[in-house]
ROSE-807392 format. One record per residue (C-alpha): z, y, x; residue in three letters. Coordinates in nm, 2 decimals. Layout:
BEGIN
Z	Y	X	ALA
...
This chain:
BEGIN
0.00	0.00	0.00	MET
-0.08	0.35	0.11	ALA
0.19	0.62	0.09	HIS
0.20	1.00	0.12	PHE
0.37	1.11	0.44	CYS
0.44	1.43	0.62	ILE
0.42	1.52	0.99	ASN
0.78	1.61	1.08	ARG
0.73	1.57	1.46	SER
0.71	1.95	1.53	GLY
0.38	1.91	1.71	LYS
0.01	1.87	1.62	ASN
-0.11	1.50	1.59	LEU
-0.46	1.44	1.71	THR
-0.68	1.24	1.47	VAL
-0.96	1.03	1.60	THR
-1.26	0.85	1.44	ARG
-1.18	0.51	1.59	VAL
-0.85	0.34	1.67	ASN
-0.88	0.35	2.05	ASN
-0.82	0.72	2.07	GLY
-1.19	0.82	2.11	GLU
-1.39	1.07	1.90	GLY
-1.14	1.34	1.80	VAL
-1.21	1.46	1.45	ILE
-0.91	1.67	1.36	GLY
-0.54	1.75	1.38	THR
-0.25	1.70	1.15	ILE
-0.03	2.01	1.19	LYS
0.36	2.01	1.16	PRO
0.47	1.99	0.80	ASN
0.12	1.88	0.68	GLU
0.10	1.60	0.42	VAL
-0.14	1.31	0.46	PHE
-0.18	0.95	0.34	VAL
-0.07	0.67	0.57	TRP
-0.29	0.37	0.51	LEU
-0.17	0.10	0.75	HIS
-0.10	0.03	1.12	GLU
-0.30	-0.18	1.36	TRP
-0.15	-0.32	1.67	ASN
-0.46	-0.48	1.83	GLY
-0.62	-0.22	2.04	ASN
-0.68	-0.28	2.41	ALA
-0.45	0.00	2.52	GLY
-0.15	-0.18	2.37	GLY
-0.04	0.13	2.16	ALA
-0.03	0.09	1.79	ASP
-0.27	0.30	1.58	SER
-0.20	0.43	1.24	GLN
-0.48	0.45	0.99	ALA
-0.46	0.77	0.78	ILE
-0.65	0.97	0.52	TYR
-0.63	1.34	0.58	PHE
-0.78	1.68	0.49	GLN
-1.00	1.80	0.77	ASN
-1.15	2.15	0.71	ASN
-1.13	2.11	0.33	GLY
-1.28	1.76	0.32	THR
-1.08	1.44	0.31	PHE
-1.17	1.16	0.55	GLU
-1.03	0.85	0.72	ASN
-0.90	0.86	1.07	GLY
-0.65	0.72	1.32	TRP
-0.34	0.86	1.50	ILE
-0.18	0.71	1.80	ASN
0.16	0.57	1.69	GLY
0.32	0.62	2.02	ALA
0.25	0.99	2.02	THR
0.33	1.03	1.65	ALA
0.70	0.94	1.67	ILE
0.87	1.14	1.40	GLY
0.53	1.24	1.27	GLY
0.50	0.97	1.01	ILE
0.78	1.06	0.78	THR
0.77	0.93	0.42	PRO
0.72	1.22	0.18	LEU
1.02	1.09	-0.03	THR
1.25	1.22	0.25	ARG
1.14	1.57	0.14	CYS
1.22	1.54	-0.23	SER
1.44	1.79	-0.41	LEU
1.69	1.52	-0.48	TYR
1.71	1.15	-0.58	ASP
1.80	1.01	-0.92	VAL
1.82	0.68	-1.11	ASP
1.63	0.75	-1.44	THR
1.76	0.43	-1.59	GLY
1.40	0.29	-1.64	TYR
1.46	0.00	-1.40	GLY
1.30	0.15	-1.10	ASN
1.63	0.22	-0.92	GLY
1.67	0.54	-0.73	VAL
1.36	0.76	-0.72	GLU
1.26	1.08	-0.55	SER
1.23	1.40	-0.76	VAL
0.98	1.67	-0.70	PHE
0.87	1.98	-0.90	GLN
0.51	2.08	-0.95	THR
0.42	2.41	-0.78	ARG
0.12	2.46	-1.01	TYR
-0.04	2.27	-1.29	ALA
-0.16	1.92	-1.19	VAL
-0.39	1.68	-1.36	CYS
-0.24	1.34	-1.46	ARG
-0.45	1.02	-1.47	TYR
-0.38	0.66	-1.60	ASP
-0.40	0.36	-1.36	ALA
-0.77	0.32	-1.43	SER
-0.84	0.68	-1.32	GLY
-0.90	0.82	-1.66	LYS
-0.78	1.18	-1.72	TYR
-0.47	1.19	-1.95	VAL
-0.35	1.55	-1.95	ASP
-0.23	1.83	-1.73	THR
0.13	1.88	-1.63	LEU
0.23	2.25	-1.62	PRO
0.38	2.43	-1.32	ALA
0.75	2.36	-1.27	ASN
0.74	2.02	-1.42	THR
0.99	1.78	-1.26	PHE
0.86	1.43	-1.18	LEU
0.99	1.11	-1.02	THR
0.82	0.87	-0.78	THR
0.95	0.56	-0.61	LYS
0.76	0.56	-0.29	ASN
0.50	0.84	-0.30	CYS
0.24	0.57	-0.33	THR
-0.13	0.67	-0.30	SER
-0.39	0.53	-0.54	GLY
-0.61	0.25	-0.41	GLU
-0.93	0.40	-0.54	THR
-0.83	0.77	-0.55	TYR
-0.63	0.83	-0.23	ARG
-0.56	1.19	-0.32	LYS
-0.35	1.09	-0.62	ARG
0.02	1.00	-0.61	MET
0.19	0.75	-0.84	HIS
0.46	0.90	-1.07	ILE
0.69	0.71	-1.30	SER
0.84	0.99	-1.51	SER
0.81	1.36	-1.57	TYR
0.98	1.63	-1.78	GLY
1.19	1.95	-1.77	PRO
1.49	1.98	-1.54	ASP
1.80	1.84	-1.70	GLY
1.60	1.70	-2.00	GLY
1.52	1.34	-2.07	ASP
1.23	1.23	-1.85	PRO
0.93	1.09	-2.01	ARG
0.85	0.75	-1.86	GLN
0.49	0.70	-1.75	CYS
0.28	0.48	-1.51	ASN
0.03	0.74	-1.39	SER
-0.11	0.93	-1.10	PHE
-0.13	1.30	-1.03	ILE
-0.38	1.48	-0.79	ASP
-0.16	1.67	-0.54	ILE
-0.43	1.79	-0.30	THR
-0.60	2.08	-0.48	ALA
-0.46	2.37	-0.27	ALA
-0.43	2.21	0.07	GLY
-0.18	1.99	0.23	MET
0.07	2.22	0.41	GLN
0.41	2.14	0.26	PHE
0.49	2.50	0.17	ASN
0.17	2.54	-0.04	SER
0.06	2.20	-0.17	PHE
0.12	2.07	-0.53	ALA
0.48	1.96	-0.51	LEU
0.80	2.15	-0.43	LYS
1.06	1.97	-0.23	GLY
1.29	2.03	0.07	THR
1.22	2.00	0.44	LEU
1.54	1.81	0.53	ARG
């Protein structure tokens, strides 16, 4: 499964086209959000490589970062939530974020459902990325702060305004 992560290393992470460190195609800046796809430990240099999906000059594409140089850079986005809560829906403790602006919500098949307004609170178990639509994050409930959350099994597109943490679709905390 792919998950949304954030670069919390404090340094730029070089992104390459192939997993051996060749063909530089971009950079993930500090506090930039990206999708971690999987790791691969089989390159000749002995260092692990991390497959990612990231925004490069406004376009999303696949790439690789060197795991050894990315220490602290592959931090699960759930660690930047506003707080954690057990909604009582059987998912255990989940991370709570708030939408910075209106975001489109889709069902598991990718069909548009509705638009969640700005300042909507939502929960997610692991900030899981969609298999087909990598720019969409799975959510399990949404609603107003302090109100009863509405259970759902859907995805929201969180990438419309870029991927820097202080301006992308979800509000959280850089803890």
